[in-house]
PDB file with one MODEL, atoms N, CA, C and O in Angstrom:
MODEL        1
ATOM      1  N   MET A   1       0.852  -1.163   0.000  1.00  0.00           N
ATOM      2  CA  MET A   1       0.000   0.000   0.000  1.00  0.00           C
ATOM      3  C   MET A   1       0.901   1.229   0.000  1.00  0.00           C
ATOM      4  O   MET A   1       1.908   1.265   0.706  1.00  0.00           O
ATOM      5  N   ARG A   2       0.548   2.205  -0.768  1.00  0.00           N
ATOM      6  CA  ARG A   2       1.270   3.479  -0.763  1.00  0.00           C
ATOM      7  C   ARG A   2       0.305   4.583  -0.382  1.00  0.00           C
ATOM      8  O   ARG A   2      -0.848   4.610  -0.814  1.00  0.00           O
ATOM      9  N   LEU A   3       0.802   5.489   0.435  1.00  0.00           N
ATOM     10  CA  LEU A   3      -0.008   6.617   0.868  1.00  0.00           C
ATOM     11  C   LEU A   3       0.716   7.913   0.511  1.00  0.00           C
ATOM     12  O   LEU A   3       1.946   7.940   0.487  1.00  0.00           O
ATOM     13  N   PRO A   4      -0.021   8.981   0.235  1.00  0.00           N
ATOM     14  CA  PRO A   4       0.625  10.242  -0.102  1.00  0.00           C
ATOM     15  C   PRO A   4       1.276  10.923   1.101  1.00  0.00           C
ATOM     16  O   PRO A   4       2.149  11.776   0.933  1.00  0.00           O
ATOM     17  N   ASP A   5       0.859  10.554   2.307  1.00  0.00           N
ATOM     18  CA  ASP A   5       1.431  11.140   3.518  1.00  0.00           C
ATOM     19  C   ASP A   5       1.179  10.202   4.689  1.00  0.00           C
ATOM     20  O   ASP A   5       0.598   9.131   4.519  1.00  0.00           O
ATOM     21  N   PHE A   6       1.614  10.603   5.864  1.00  0.00           N
ATOM     22  CA  PHE A   6       1.486   9.757   7.049  1.00  0.00           C
ATOM     23  C   PHE A   6       0.204  10.003   7.837  1.00  0.00           C
ATOM     24  O   PHE A   6      -0.050   9.308   8.821  1.00  0.00           O
ATOM     25  N   LEU A   7      -0.602  10.968   7.431  1.00  0.00           N
ATOM     26  CA  LEU A   7      -1.833  11.268   8.152  1.00  0.00           C
ATOM     27  C   LEU A   7      -2.748  10.059   8.134  1.00  0.00           C
ATOM     28  O   LEU A   7      -2.991   9.477   7.076  1.00  0.00           O
ATOM     29  N   GLY A   8      -3.247   9.685   9.268  1.00  0.00           N
ATOM     30  CA  GLY A   8      -4.165   8.568   9.346  1.00  0.00           C
ATOM     31  C   GLY A   8      -3.523   7.194   9.306  1.00  0.00           C
ATOM     32  O   GLY A   8      -4.226   6.184   9.324  1.00  0.00           O
ATOM     33  N   LEU A   9      -2.205   7.142   9.251  1.00  0.00           N
ATOM     34  CA  LEU A   9      -1.513   5.861   9.154  1.00  0.00           C
ATOM     35  C   LEU A   9      -1.817   4.965  10.354  1.00  0.00           C
ATOM     36  O   LEU A   9      -2.027   3.762  10.198  1.00  0.00           O
ATOM     37  N   GLY A  10      -1.839   5.549  11.539  1.00  0.00           N
ATOM     38  CA  GLY A  10      -2.139   4.762  12.736  1.00  0.00           C
ATOM     39  C   GLY A  10      -3.513   4.129  12.669  1.00  0.00           C
ATOM     40  O   GLY A  10      -3.684   2.967  13.038  1.00  0.00           O
ATOM     41  N   ALA A  11      -4.497   4.887  12.200  1.00  0.00           N
ATOM     42  CA  ALA A  11      -5.860   4.358  12.092  1.00  0.00           C
ATOM     43  C   ALA A  11      -5.936   3.253  11.051  1.00  0.00           C
ATOM     44  O   ALA A  11      -6.730   2.322  11.191  1.00  0.00           O
ATOM     45  N   ILE A  12      -5.125   3.345  10.016  1.00  0.00           N
ATOM     46  CA  ILE A  12      -5.144   2.318   8.973  1.00  0.00           C
ATOM     47  C   ILE A  12      -4.566   1.004   9.482  1.00  0.00           C
ATOM     48  O   ILE A  12      -5.135  -0.057   9.225  1.00  0.00           O
ATOM     49  N   VAL A  13      -3.451   1.056  10.196  1.00  0.00           N
ATOM     50  CA  VAL A  13      -2.799  -0.184  10.615  1.00  0.00           C
ATOM     51  C   VAL A  13      -3.323  -0.735  11.940  1.00  0.00           C
ATOM     52  O   VAL A  13      -3.189  -1.929  12.206  1.00  0.00           O
ATOM     53  N   ALA A  14      -3.913   0.111  12.763  1.00  0.00           N
ATOM     54  CA  ALA A  14      -4.437  -0.365  14.054  1.00  0.00           C
ATOM     55  C   ALA A  14      -5.544  -1.378  13.818  1.00  0.00           C
ATOM     56  O   ALA A  14      -6.437  -1.157  13.001  1.00  0.00           O
ATOM     57  N   GLY A  15      -5.479  -2.473  14.529  1.00  0.00           N
ATOM     58  CA  GLY A  15      -6.506  -3.494  14.409  1.00  0.00           C
ATOM     59  C   GLY A  15      -6.368  -4.388  13.190  1.00  0.00           C
ATOM     60  O   GLY A  15      -7.277  -5.159  12.881  1.00  0.00           O
ATOM     61  N   THR A  16      -5.238  -4.294  12.490  1.00  0.00           N
ATOM     62  CA  THR A  16      -4.995  -5.164  11.340  1.00  0.00           C
ATOM     63  C   THR A  16      -3.698  -5.920  11.581  1.00  0.00           C
ATOM     64  O   THR A  16      -3.043  -5.730  12.606  1.00  0.00           O
ATOM     65  N   ASP A  17      -3.334  -6.763  10.649  1.00  0.00           N
ATOM     66  CA  ASP A  17      -2.048  -7.444  10.729  1.00  0.00           C
ATOM     67  C   ASP A  17      -1.019  -6.784   9.810  1.00  0.00           C
ATOM     68  O   ASP A  17       0.006  -7.382   9.483  1.00  0.00           O
ATOM     69  N   LEU A  18      -1.300  -5.550   9.400  1.00  0.00           N
ATOM     70  CA  LEU A  18      -0.374  -4.819   8.541  1.00  0.00           C
ATOM     71  C   LEU A  18       0.869  -4.385   9.308  1.00  0.00           C
ATOM     72  O   LEU A  18       0.821  -4.154  10.517  1.00  0.00           O
ATOM     73  N   VAL A  19       1.967  -4.281   8.595  1.00  0.00           N
ATOM     74  CA  VAL A  19       3.228  -3.795   9.143  1.00  0.00           C
ATOM     75  C   VAL A  19       3.632  -2.573   8.343  1.00  0.00           C
ATOM     76  O   VAL A  19       3.463  -2.540   7.124  1.00  0.00           O
ATOM     77  N   VAL A  20       4.157  -1.581   9.012  1.00  0.00           N
ATOM     78  CA  VAL A  20       4.590  -0.363   8.334  1.00  0.00           C
ATOM     79  C   VAL A  20       5.974   0.016   8.842  1.00  0.00           C
ATOM     80  O   VAL A  20       6.274  -0.138  10.027  1.00  0.00           O
ATOM     81  N   ILE A  21       6.799   0.503   7.957  1.00  0.00           N
ATOM     82  CA  ILE A  21       8.128   0.982   8.351  1.00  0.00           C
ATOM     83  C   ILE A  21       8.113   2.496   8.256  1.00  0.00           C
ATOM     84  O   ILE A  21       7.896   3.061   7.185  1.00  0.00           O
ATOM     85  N   VAL A  22       8.346   3.144   9.383  1.00  0.00           N
ATOM     86  CA  VAL A  22       8.365   4.604   9.454  1.00  0.00           C
ATOM     87  C   VAL A  22       9.551   5.030  10.307  1.00  0.00           C
ATOM     88  O   VAL A  22      10.100   4.217  11.051  1.00  0.00           O
ATOM     89  N   PRO A  23       9.955   6.296  10.210  1.00  0.00           N
ATOM     90  CA  PRO A  23      10.999   6.787  11.112  1.00  0.00           C
ATOM     91  C   PRO A  23      10.564   6.637  12.576  1.00  0.00           C
ATOM     92  O   PRO A  23       9.379   6.723  12.901  1.00  0.00           O
ATOM     93  N   GLU A  24      11.541   6.413  13.437  1.00  0.00           N
ATOM     94  CA  GLU A  24      11.251   6.131  14.845  1.00  0.00           C
ATOM     95  C   GLU A  24      10.410   7.229  15.504  1.00  0.00           C
ATOM     96  O   GLU A  24       9.483   6.931  16.257  1.00  0.00           O
ATOM     97  N   ARG A  25      10.723   8.463  15.231  1.00  0.00           N
ATOM     98  CA  ARG A  25       9.948   9.559  15.842  1.00  0.00           C
ATOM     99  C   ARG A  25       8.494   9.519  15.421  1.00  0.00           C
ATOM    100  O   ARG A  25       7.595   9.740  16.232  1.00  0.00           O
ATOM    101  N   LEU A  26       8.269   9.239  14.163  1.00  0.00           N
ATOM    102  CA  LEU A  26       6.889   9.139  13.692  1.00  0.00           C
ATOM    103  C   LEU A  26       6.202   7.945  14.339  1.00  0.00           C
ATOM    104  O   LEU A  26       5.026   8.028  14.692  1.00  0.00           O
ATOM    105  N   GLY A  27       6.910   6.851  14.499  1.00  0.00           N
ATOM    106  CA  GLY A  27       6.355   5.682  15.179  1.00  0.00           C
ATOM    107  C   GLY A  27       5.915   6.012  16.591  1.00  0.00           C
ATOM    108  O   GLY A  27       4.864   5.557  17.042  1.00  0.00           O
ATOM    109  N   ASP A  28       6.715   6.803  17.290  1.00  0.00           N
ATOM    110  CA  ASP A  28       6.351   7.223  18.648  1.00  0.00           C
ATOM    111  C   ASP A  28       5.043   8.017  18.645  1.00  0.00           C
ATOM    112  O   ASP A  28       4.189   7.820  19.510  1.00  0.00           O
ATOM    113  N   VAL A  29       4.895   8.905  17.681  1.00  0.00           N
ATOM    114  CA  VAL A  29       3.682   9.722  17.583  1.00  0.00           C
ATOM    115  C   VAL A  29       2.480   8.844  17.253  1.00  0.00           C
ATOM    116  O   VAL A  29       1.419   8.975  17.864  1.00  0.00           O
ATOM    117  N   ILE A  30       2.650   7.960  16.297  1.00  0.00           N
ATOM    118  CA  ILE A  30       1.551   7.076  15.901  1.00  0.00           C
ATOM    119  C   ILE A  30       1.142   6.176  17.061  1.00  0.00           C
ATOM    120  O   ILE A  30      -0.046   5.927  17.266  1.00  0.00           O
ATOM    121  N   GLN A  31       2.113   5.689  17.816  1.00  0.00           N
ATOM    122  CA  GLN A  31       1.805   4.802  18.938  1.00  0.00           C
ATOM    123  C   GLN A  31       0.971   5.523  19.999  1.00  0.00           C
ATOM    124  O   GLN A  31       0.114   4.912  20.637  1.00  0.00           O
ATOM    125  N   LYS A  32       1.217   6.799  20.183  1.00  0.00           N
ATOM    126  CA  LYS A  32       0.436   7.561  21.164  1.00  0.00           C
ATOM    127  C   LYS A  32      -0.986   7.807  20.681  1.00  0.00           C
ATOM    128  O   LYS A  32      -1.899   7.954  21.493  1.00  0.00           O
ATOM    129  N   ALA A  33      -1.181   7.853  19.368  1.00  0.00           N
ATOM    130  CA  ALA A  33      -2.496   8.173  18.815  1.00  0.00           C
ATOM    131  C   ALA A  33      -3.330   6.948  18.463  1.00  0.00           C
ATOM    132  O   ALA A  33      -4.550   7.054  18.340  1.00  0.00           O
ATOM    133  N   ALA A  34      -2.710   5.811  18.302  1.00  0.00           N
ATOM    134  CA  ALA A  34      -3.450   4.615  17.874  1.00  0.00           C
ATOM    135  C   ALA A  34      -2.925   3.389  18.612  1.00  0.00           C
ATOM    136  O   ALA A  34      -1.833   3.408  19.180  1.00  0.00           O
ATOM    137  N   ARG A  35      -3.705   2.349  18.593  1.00  0.00           N
ATOM    138  CA  ARG A  35      -3.305   1.104  19.259  1.00  0.00           C
ATOM    139  C   ARG A  35      -2.397   0.299  18.337  1.00  0.00           C
ATOM    140  O   ARG A  35      -2.830  -0.640  17.670  1.00  0.00           O
ATOM    141  N   VAL A  36      -1.138   0.691  18.318  1.00  0.00           N
ATOM    142  CA  VAL A  36      -0.138  -0.018  17.517  1.00  0.00           C
ATOM    143  C   VAL A  36       1.060  -0.327  18.401  1.00  0.00           C
ATOM    144  O   VAL A  36       1.244   0.279  19.457  1.00  0.00           O
ATOM    145  N   LYS A  37       1.852  -1.255  17.967  1.00  0.00           N
ATOM    146  CA  LYS A  37       3.027  -1.668  18.721  1.00  0.00           C
ATOM    147  C   LYS A  37       4.269  -1.366  17.900  1.00  0.00           C
ATOM    148  O   LYS A  37       4.299  -1.621  16.695  1.00  0.00           O
ATOM    149  N   ILE A  38       5.291  -0.827  18.545  1.00  0.00           N
ATOM    150  CA  ILE A  38       6.552  -0.541  17.867  1.00  0.00           C
ATOM    151  C   ILE A  38       7.506  -1.706  18.083  1.00  0.00           C
ATOM    152  O   ILE A  38       7.726  -2.143  19.213  1.00  0.00           O
ATOM    153  N   LEU A  39       8.061  -2.195  17.000  1.00  0.00           N
ATOM    154  CA  LEU A  39       9.034  -3.280  17.054  1.00  0.00           C
ATOM    155  C   LEU A  39      10.292  -2.840  16.314  1.00  0.00           C
ATOM    156  O   LEU A  39      10.229  -2.080  15.349  1.00  0.00           O
ATOM    157  N   ALA A  40      11.422  -3.328  16.780  1.00  0.00           N
ATOM    158  CA  ALA A  40      12.674  -3.045  16.073  1.00  0.00           C
ATOM    159  C   ALA A  40      12.698  -3.852  14.783  1.00  0.00           C
ATOM    160  O   ALA A  40      12.262  -5.003  14.773  1.00  0.00           O
ATOM    161  N   PRO A  41      13.197  -3.275  13.700  1.00  0.00           N
ATOM    162  CA  PRO A  41      13.261  -4.043  12.449  1.00  0.00           C
ATOM    163  C   PRO A  41      14.267  -5.185  12.577  1.00  0.00           C
ATOM    164  O   PRO A  41      15.269  -5.050  13.279  1.00  0.00           O
ATOM    165  N   PRO A  42      14.011  -6.298  11.911  1.00  0.00           N
ATOM    166  CA  PRO A  42      14.911  -7.450  12.010  1.00  0.00           C
ATOM    167  C   PRO A  42      16.205  -7.287  11.212  1.00  0.00           C
ATOM    168  O   PRO A  42      17.108  -8.118  11.313  1.00  0.00           O
ATOM    169  N   VAL A  43      16.293  -6.233  10.430  1.00  0.00           N
ATOM    170  CA  VAL A  43      17.498  -5.954   9.638  1.00  0.00           C
ATOM    171  C   VAL A  43      17.864  -4.488   9.805  1.00  0.00           C
ATOM    172  O   VAL A  43      17.024  -3.672  10.183  1.00  0.00           O
ATOM    173  N   ASP A  44      19.118  -4.156   9.523  1.00  0.00           N
ATOM    174  CA  ASP A  44      19.523  -2.755   9.559  1.00  0.00           C
ATOM    175  C   ASP A  44      18.909  -2.016   8.380  1.00  0.00           C
ATOM    176  O   ASP A  44      18.937  -2.498   7.248  1.00  0.00           O
ATOM    177  N   LEU A  45      18.362  -0.857   8.654  1.00  0.00           N
ATOM    178  CA  LEU A  45      17.771  -0.031   7.600  1.00  0.00           C
ATOM    179  C   LEU A  45      18.704   1.137   7.293  1.00  0.00           C
ATOM    180  O   LEU A  45      19.399   1.620   8.187  1.00  0.00           O
ATOM    181  N   PRO A  46      18.729   1.591   6.063  1.00  0.00           N
ATOM    182  CA  PRO A  46      19.619   2.693   5.707  1.00  0.00           C
ATOM    183  C   PRO A  46      19.175   4.005   6.347  1.00  0.00           C
ATOM    184  O   PRO A  46      17.991   4.208   6.617  1.00  0.00           O
ATOM    185  N   MET A  47      20.128   4.880   6.583  1.00  0.00           N
ATOM    186  CA  MET A  47      19.832   6.223   7.075  1.00  0.00           C
ATOM    187  C   MET A  47      19.251   7.028   5.919  1.00  0.00           C
ATOM    188  O   MET A  47      19.378   6.638   4.759  1.00  0.00           O
ATOM    189  N   TYR A  48      18.628   8.127   6.231  1.00  0.00           N
ATOM    190  CA  TYR A  48      18.080   8.996   5.202  1.00  0.00           C
ATOM    191  C   TYR A  48      18.360  10.445   5.575  1.00  0.00           C
ATOM    192  O   TYR A  48      18.513  10.778   6.751  1.00  0.00           O
ATOM    193  N   LEU A  49      18.423  11.278   4.588  1.00  0.00           N
ATOM    194  CA  LEU A  49      18.661  12.698   4.798  1.00  0.00           C
ATOM    195  C   LEU A  49      17.339  13.443   4.821  1.00  0.00           C
ATOM    196  O   LEU A  49      16.414  13.111   4.080  1.00  0.00           O
ATOM    197  N   VAL A  50      17.258  14.439   5.667  1.00  0.00           N
ATOM    198  CA  VAL A  50      16.114  15.339   5.677  1.00  0.00           C
ATOM    199  C   VAL A  50      16.632  16.684   5.193  1.00  0.00           C
ATOM    200  O   VAL A  50      17.571  17.241   5.761  1.00  0.00           O
ATOM    201  N   LYS A  51      16.016  17.194   4.149  1.00  0.00           N
ATOM    202  CA  LYS A  51      16.469  18.459   3.566  1.00  0.00           C
ATOM    203  C   LYS A  51      15.355  19.478   3.639  1.00  0.00           C
ATOM    204  O   LYS A  51      14.172  19.140   3.594  1.00  0.00           O
ATOM    205  N   GLN A  52      15.756  20.734   3.752  1.00  0.00           N
ATOM    206  CA  GLN A  52      14.805  21.832   3.734  1.00  0.00           C
ATOM    207  C   GLN A  52      15.033  22.642   2.461  1.00  0.00           C
ATOM    208  O   GLN A  52      16.169  22.869   2.044  1.00  0.00           O
ATOM    209  N   HIS A  53      13.945  23.065   1.863  1.00  0.00           N
ATOM    210  CA  HIS A  53      14.029  23.898   0.670  1.00  0.00           C
ATOM    211  C   HIS A  53      13.107  25.098   0.857  1.00  0.00           C
ATOM    212  O   HIS A  53      12.024  24.965   1.427  1.00  0.00           O
ATOM    213  N   TRP A  54      13.520  26.243   0.390  1.00  0.00           N
ATOM    214  CA  TRP A  54      12.703  27.440   0.484  1.00  0.00           C
ATOM    215  C   TRP A  54      13.061  28.357  -0.675  1.00  0.00           C
ATOM    216  O   TRP A  54      14.133  28.251  -1.271  1.00  0.00           O
ATOM    217  N   HIS A  55      12.144  29.250  -0.974  1.00  0.00           N
ATOM    218  CA  HIS A  55      12.367  30.211  -2.046  1.00  0.00           C
ATOM    219  C   HIS A  55      13.414  31.212  -1.591  1.00  0.00           C
ATOM    220  O   HIS A  55      13.460  31.594  -0.422  1.00  0.00           O
ATOM    221  N   GLU A  56      14.253  31.632  -2.524  1.00  0.00           N
ATOM    222  CA  GLU A  56      15.360  32.531  -2.171  1.00  0.00           C
ATOM    223  C   GLU A  56      14.880  33.847  -1.569  1.00  0.00           C
ATOM    224  O   GLU A  56      15.616  34.474  -0.807  1.00  0.00           O
ATOM    225  N   ARG A  57      13.662  34.280  -1.895  1.00  0.00           N
ATOM    226  CA  ARG A  57      13.187  35.555  -1.327  1.00  0.00           C
ATOM    227  C   ARG A  57      12.976  35.451   0.177  1.00  0.00           C
ATOM    228  O   ARG A  57      12.930  36.471   0.866  1.00  0.00           O
ATOM    229  N   TYR A  58      12.846  34.223   0.700  1.00  0.00           N
ATOM    230  CA  TYR A  58      12.653  34.035   2.142  1.00  0.00           C
ATOM    231  C   TYR A  58      13.944  33.675   2.874  1.00  0.00           C
ATOM    232  O   TYR A  58      13.927  33.402   4.074  1.00  0.00           O
ATOM    233  N   HIS A  59      15.045  33.674   2.160  1.00  0.00           N
ATOM    234  CA  HIS A  59      16.309  33.260   2.759  1.00  0.00           C
ATOM    235  C   HIS A  59      16.684  34.107   3.980  1.00  0.00           C
ATOM    236  O   HIS A  59      17.189  33.577   4.969  1.00  0.00           O
ATOM    237  N   HIS A  60      16.443  35.401   3.914  1.00  0.00           N
ATOM    238  CA  HIS A  60      16.814  36.293   5.026  1.00  0.00           C
ATOM    239  C   HIS A  60      15.614  36.713   5.869  1.00  0.00           C
ATOM    240  O   HIS A  60      15.767  37.520   6.786  1.00  0.00           O
ATOM    241  N   ASP A  61      14.438  36.191   5.583  1.00  0.00           N
ATOM    242  CA  ASP A  61      13.242  36.533   6.354  1.00  0.00           C
ATOM    243  C   ASP A  61      13.376  35.981   7.771  1.00  0.00           C
ATOM    244  O   ASP A  61      13.574  34.779   7.949  1.00  0.00           O
ATOM    245  N   PRO A  62      13.269  36.852   8.790  1.00  0.00           N
ATOM    246  CA  PRO A  62      13.482  36.401  10.178  1.00  0.00           C
ATOM    247  C   PRO A  62      12.551  35.271  10.611  1.00  0.00           C
ATOM    248  O   PRO A  62      12.990  34.334  11.278  1.00  0.00           O
ATOM    249  N   SER A  63      11.289  35.345  10.246  1.00  0.00           N
ATOM    250  CA  SER A  63      10.344  34.294  10.650  1.00  0.00           C
ATOM    251  C   SER A  63      10.692  32.969   9.987  1.00  0.00           C
ATOM    252  O   SER A  63      10.644  31.915  10.621  1.00  0.00           O
ATOM    253  N   ASN A  64      11.037  33.032   8.722  1.00  0.00           N
ATOM    254  CA  ASN A  64      11.386  31.820   7.997  1.00  0.00           C
ATOM    255  C   ASN A  64      12.679  31.221   8.525  1.00  0.00           C
ATOM    256  O   ASN A  64      12.792  30.002   8.653  1.00  0.00           O
ATOM    257  N   ARG A  65      13.649  32.064   8.832  1.00  0.00           N
ATOM    258  CA  ARG A  65      14.916  31.578   9.394  1.00  0.00           C
ATOM    259  C   ARG A  65      14.671  30.896  10.740  1.00  0.00           C
ATOM    260  O   ARG A  65      15.257  29.853  11.030  1.00  0.00           O
ATOM    261  N   TRP A  66      13.803  31.492  11.556  1.00  0.00           N
ATOM    262  CA  TRP A  66      13.483  30.896  12.853  1.00  0.00           C
ATOM    263  C   TRP A  66      12.874  29.507  12.659  1.00  0.00           C
ATOM    264  O   TRP A  66      13.297  28.543  13.298  1.00  0.00           O
ATOM    265  N   LEU A  67      11.879  29.411  11.772  1.00  0.00           N
ATOM    266  CA  LEU A  67      11.217  28.131  11.540  1.00  0.00           C
ATOM    267  C   LEU A  67      12.199  27.093  11.016  1.00  0.00           C
ATOM    268  O   LEU A  67      12.161  25.944  11.457  1.00  0.00           O
ATOM    269  N   ARG A  68      13.072  27.461  10.094  1.00  0.00           N
ATOM    270  CA  ARG A  68      14.069  26.519   9.582  1.00  0.00           C
ATOM    271  C   ARG A  68      14.984  26.045  10.703  1.00  0.00           C
ATOM    272  O   ARG A  68      15.367  24.876  10.746  1.00  0.00           O
ATOM    273  N   GLY A  69      15.330  26.944  11.600  1.00  0.00           N
ATOM    274  CA  GLY A  69      16.181  26.571  12.730  1.00  0.00           C
ATOM    275  C   GLY A  69      15.495  25.583  13.661  1.00  0.00           C
ATOM    276  O   GLY A  69      16.112  24.625  14.126  1.00  0.00           O
ATOM    277  N   VAL A  70      14.214  25.822  13.932  1.00  0.00           N
ATOM    278  CA  VAL A  70      13.450  24.918  14.798  1.00  0.00           C
ATOM    279  C   VAL A  70      13.373  23.532  14.175  1.00  0.00           C
ATOM    280  O   VAL A  70      13.591  22.529  14.855  1.00  0.00           O
ATOM    281  N   VAL A  71      13.066  23.472  12.886  1.00  0.00           N
ATOM    282  CA  VAL A  71      12.971  22.179  12.206  1.00  0.00           C
ATOM    283  C   VAL A  71      14.326  21.482  12.200  1.00  0.00           C
ATOM    284  O   VAL A  71      14.402  20.277  12.436  1.00  0.00           O
ATOM    285  N   ALA A  72      15.385  22.221  11.933  1.00  0.00           N
ATOM    286  CA  ALA A  72      16.729  21.625  11.916  1.00  0.00           C
ATOM    287  C   ALA A  72      17.082  21.052  13.287  1.00  0.00           C
ATOM    288  O   ALA A  72      17.662  19.969  13.365  1.00  0.00           O
ATOM    289  N   GLN A  73      16.747  21.752  14.365  1.00  0.00           N
ATOM    290  CA  GLN A  73      17.054  21.268  15.714  1.00  0.00           C
ATOM    291  C   GLN A  73      16.334  19.961  16.011  1.00  0.00           C
ATOM    292  O   GLN A  73      16.883  19.097  16.694  1.00  0.00           O
ATOM    293  N   LEU A  74      15.115  19.804  15.510  1.00  0.00           N
ATOM    294  CA  LEU A  74      14.372  18.564  15.733  1.00  0.00           C
ATOM    295  C   LEU A  74      15.134  17.357  15.217  1.00  0.00           C
ATOM    296  O   LEU A  74      15.088  16.283  15.816  1.00  0.00           O
ATOM    297  N   PHE A  75      15.830  17.534  14.110  1.00  0.00           N
ATOM    298  CA  PHE A  75      16.544  16.409  13.510  1.00  0.00           C
ATOM    299  C   PHE A  75      17.964  16.252  14.029  1.00  0.00           C
ATOM    300  O   PHE A  75      18.639  15.275  13.706  1.00  0.00           O
ATOM    301  N   LEU A  76      18.421  17.207  14.832  1.00  0.00           N
ATOM    302  CA  LEU A  76      19.746  17.088  15.427  1.00  0.00           C
ATOM    303  C   LEU A  76      19.698  16.421  16.790  1.00  0.00           C
ATOM    304  O   LEU A  76      20.718  15.949  17.294  1.00  0.00           O
ATOM    305  N   GLU A  77      18.530  16.384  17.379  1.00  0.00           N
ATOM    306  CA  GLU A  77      18.393  15.796  18.731  1.00  0.00           C
ATOM    307  C   GLU A  77      18.497  14.299  18.690  1.00  0.00           C
ATOM    308  O   GLU A  77      18.405  13.645  19.729  1.00  0.00           O
TER     309      GLU A  77
ENDMDL
END
């Protein structure tokens, strides 16, 4: 099954025998919202990069810079 986003993923897999692979942080969020169980994968999974993109006109915008910083910190923790 392919979904365009993660919204509602917990409701889809809860109460079924479906398995889904998601980033650990997202798994934590889904587990709090739905009756699902988090299990460690049986194999090593590759790392992935998270990138931010924005229009050049917002490069120096204080609000946009703040938001980019907040998002970047989330992935550094």
